[in-house]
N, C-alpha and C positions, 0 to 999 in steps of 0.2 A: 355640652356638646352643641355645636351649631346645627340648626335645622337646614337641610338642603334648600337652595333657592328653587322655588317652583317655577318651571318654565315648560309646563305641559298643559296649558290652557286649552289647546285644541282637543285634548282627551276629555277633559271636563273642567268646569269652573267651580269655584267655591260658591255656595249660596250667599247672595247678598244679605247683609243684616236686615234690611227692610223686608226682604222676601221671607226670611225665617220668622220675623215677628208677625207678619201677616198670616203665615201658615199656622203658627202657634195658636192664633185666635180661632182656629177652626177644628180643634182637636178635643177639647174637654167640655164637660157639662156646662160650664159658664161661658162657652164660646158658641160659634155657629157650626155645630157638629153634625147636624141631621142629614138624612138622605135627601139630596136635591129633588128626587122624584116623588118624595112624600108630600103631595100637595093638599093633604087633608088637614094639615095643621100649620101653625105659624112657623115652627122650627124648619119645616121643609121649605116653606116659601122663602125664608131668610137665606137658607143655603142656596136655593136656586138663584136668588138675586145676586149673590156673590159669584156664582158660577157664570152667570150671564155677563156680569161686569168684567170678569176675567176674559171671557170669550171676546168681548168688545175690545179689550186692551190688546189681545193677540191679533185681532183683525186689523186694528189701527196700525200696528207695527208693520204690516205688509200691505196696507191700503186695500183691505177686503171688506166684504159685507160680513157681519158677525154670523149670519146664517150659513156662511160658506166654510166655517171652521168646525171641523170634526175632531173631538178629543180622542187621543190615543195614549198608549203607554210610552211613546217616544218615537224618534225618527225611524227606527227599525220597523216598528209596527206600521207606521205611516207609509213607508216604502213598500212593505208587503201588501198592505191594503190597496195602494195605488196600482201596483203592477198586477197582482192577482185579481183584484176587483174589476179592473178594466178588461183584463184578459178573459175573465169568466163571462162578462157581458158580451164581449165580442164573439166568443165561441157559441153563444146561444143563437146568434144570427148567422154565423159562418162555421158550420160543423167541421170543415176541413181547412187547414192552412192557418195563416196568421203569422205576421212577422213583427218582431220587436227589436228596436235598436237601443243599445246602451253603449257606454264607453268602456274601454279596457281598464280604466283607472277609477271607476266608480267605487264607492264604499261597498264592503261585502253585503251590507243590508240591501243593496240593489243587485249586485252580481249573483248572490245566492238565490234569491227569488227568481231571477231570470233563468238561472241554470235549472231550477225546479220546474219552471214552465216549459223549458226545453224538453224535459222528460215527459211532459204532457202533450207533446205534439206541436208546440209553437217553435218557430225558427228564431234564433237569436243571433244578431250581429253585434260584435264587440268592436267598436271603432277605436283605432289606435290614435292617440292624440299626437300633436307635433312635439318637437323637442322641448318646448316650453311648458308642455302639459295642457295645452289648450285644444279643444275640439273646434275646428273651423267649419264654416258653412260648406266649404268644398269637401271636407272630410265627411260631413254628415250627408250631403247630397249624394255622394258616391255610394253610400250604404243603404239608401232608401230603395225599397222595392215596390212592386205594384200593390201588394197586400200588406204593406207596413201600416199598422194602426196605432202604434204607440212608440214614442221616443222618450227615454228617461236619461237625463244628463244633470249632473250636479252643477250648482252655481260656483261654489268654491271647493277646490280639492282639499281634503283633510290633511294630506301630507305635504303638498307643495304650496298651498295657499293661492294658487293661480285662479283667476276669475274668468269664467266662460262668458261670452257675449250671448246671453240667454235670449235677449230680445230678437236678435237676428236669426238664431237657430229656431225659435218658435215661429217666426214669420215664414221660414222655409217649410216647416211642417204643416202649418195651417193652410198654406197655398195648395197642399196636397191632401187636405182633410185628415191629417194625422194628429192625434192628441199628443200633448207634451206634458210630461211630469218632470218636476225639478226637485232634487234633494237639496234643500237650503239649510241643512243642519249647521254648516260651518259659516254661512253668510248672514243669517238672521242675527241682528244685534250688532253686526260688525260693519255692514254696508247697508245703504238704504235699499229696501225692497218694495217695489210697487207691482203687485200682481196684475193690476189692470194695464199698466204701461208695458210690462213684459209680455202679457198675453198668455201666460201659462194656464193650463187647465187644472193641474194638480201640483201641490207644493208641500214638501214635508218639513216639519220643524221639530226641534228637540230643546226642551227647557234648560237642561243642564249645560248646554253649550253657551247660554247667555245669562249665567248667574241665577238660574232657577233650580228647582229640585230635579234629581234623577227620577226616572220612572214615569215621566209625563211628557207628552208631545201633542202635536196636532197635524192634521192633514187638511190643507186648503183644497176644497172641491168646488170648482166654478159652477155657479148656478146656470147651467146651460143644458138644453135638451139632449145634446150629443155626449154629455159627460155623465155616464151612469156607472156607479161603482157598486159591484155586488159585495155584500157584507161577507166578512171572513169569520166573524165572531157573532153567534146568534144567541138570543135569549133576552127578550124584553123590548127590542126595537128602539133602543136609545139612539141618539145622534142621527136623526133622520133615517133610522133603520140601517145605518151603515156600520155601527159599532156598538153592540150591546154591552151592558155592564154598568153596575152602580158607579156613578161618578165620584171620584175621590176629591171632595170639596177642597181639602187643604192643599192637595197637589195642584189643582187647577187655579186656585187663588194664588199659589206661589208662581205658577207660570205667567199668570196675568200681571202680577206685580213686577216680575222680572222683565216682561215685555214693555211695560210702562216705563220702567227705569232705563231699559235699553234704548228706547226711542228718545228719552230725555237726554241721555248721555252720549248718543251715537257720534256726533261730530267731535266732541271734546275727547272722548275715549279714543277714537280712531286717530286723531292728530297726535295725541300724546304717545300712544302706543307705537305709532309709526316712527316717531323721533327715537324712541328707545330701541326699536328693532334696527333702525339704520345705524345707531351708535354701536350696537352689538356687532353688526356686520363689519363696520369700519374698524372695530377693535381687533378683529381676527382675520380680515381679508388678506393681510400681507403675509400670513403664515404660509410656509411652503406646502404646495399641493392642495390648498384650500380653494374650492370653487362653490358657487351658489347654484342650486338646482331649481329649475322652474323659471317662470316668467318673472323678470325684475319689475316690469312696468305694470302688468296686469296682475297684481298680487294684493291680497288682503293684508292689512297693516300688521296683524299679529303673528304671522307665520314666517319663519326663515328656515329653509332646508339647506343644509351645508354638507358637502362631501369633503372628507379628510383623506385624500388619496394616499394610499400606502399604509394607512393605519388599520389595525385589526378592529373590526366593529365591536365585537364582544368585549375586548380588552379596553376599548375606548370608553364604552358605557360604564364598565366597572371602575375605571380610573377616575371618571368624573362623578365621584360619589357625593360631592357637595352640590351637585345640580340635579334636580328632578326633571328629566326630559325623556324623550323616546326616540327610537330609530324609525318610527312610522306610526301607523294606526294603533290605537290602544287594543283593538280587537286582535291584532296579530303580534302583540308585544312578547308573548311567550315563545314565539317561533324565532329561530335564528336564521330562517331562510331570508334571502334578500327581498326587499320590498317589490311587490309586483308593480306598484305604481312607478317606481324609479326605473325598473327594467323596461317598462312600456315606453318610457321617454328616451330609451337608448343607452342607459348606464349599464356597465358591466356588472356581473355579480359582485366582484370585489369592491368596486366603487359604491354600489348600492348598499353593501353591508357596512361600508365605512362612512355612511351618511347619517346625520342626526337632524331631527326636527326640533327647533326651538320655537315654542309658542308662548307669546306674552299676553297679558290681559290687564283688566282694570286695576288690579292691585299690585302689578309689577312696579318696582321703584327704580329710580336712576342708580341708587346705591347697589341694588341687586345686579343690575346690568354690569356695573363696573367690576363687581366681584366675579361675575361670570366670565368676563373678558380675561381677568387676571388668572383665574383658575384654568380656563381653557388654554391660554398661552403656556402656562406652566406644564400642564399635563401633556399637551401636544409636543412640546419641546422634549420632554423626557421620553415619550414614546418614540419619537423620531430618532433620538440618540440611541435608544435601545435597539 
């Protein structure tokens, strides 16, 4: 039986073989298994050395100072730490009020913490993007208020793949002394990130989105007097007292190696994947009722979101059993409700439910894309006849 072609790289990527090998060296007695905080003996020092090497690799991927990298369990924790940590610090100085801006198409790992903060007395504005899925400077400027202290916007949308102009959005915020957090889970390893050039104050990363292990991520926290993050996990004062807990050496080494490889392969991966994505789109674009969702020009190379107008979304996914893909974010894959991201850019419930996200990655082959095109054309033709 043929295994389905994997086209869900935006949900997660397989761990690169080099990453798995590096992690394996940090698990057993003959490897570097010790607690990195155990500085009383050689084993601990060796583990700490590997952790700091990994931290440097992650920092280099985004052009940061290694001291600005705070280890977390993933982008979800990073986003929570950024929003709640900054909000808590703000509340200490401003007992009443406080306004935060996010977009209506952020990942739930931003929308849910924002909603939680709303129950704690903060006001939240959810900016609606344009029809291409982009938040413009004009959109954001109209949402800012006198007491806005934090804006959180993703660089690359996880369903559409569209790329926000973060640098311009940050400039607008900094002109008004507003901090800026960026969820870069879908952009790290796919496009070049320069936190100094962008000017962001905080930025979230997730290892499993760029061929590292699940369960580990990082939060970039700019070393600046006005960027103060209150810890959300206490117990030992690790990570500059922002995130306590014994560091998982093997996980961090895995993320560091994945970051090193991502930087080395960035241009080649992006160019090759873009060619494959464009071939996939060309192979199905002439089908009746097929349209592309999101920005065509400002889009990361590995994501293609397509609406199959008139098709039943659930039946479409079930019929495409030889392809492993999704109709949206993996976090919402169990729900048959239309994507809130697609609805926010103006799609009807029916069109949103009949849309699929194809996401390609480092290990996608030209042969797999040709198979996917053939399979899609066959299935869509049969469904339309039915």
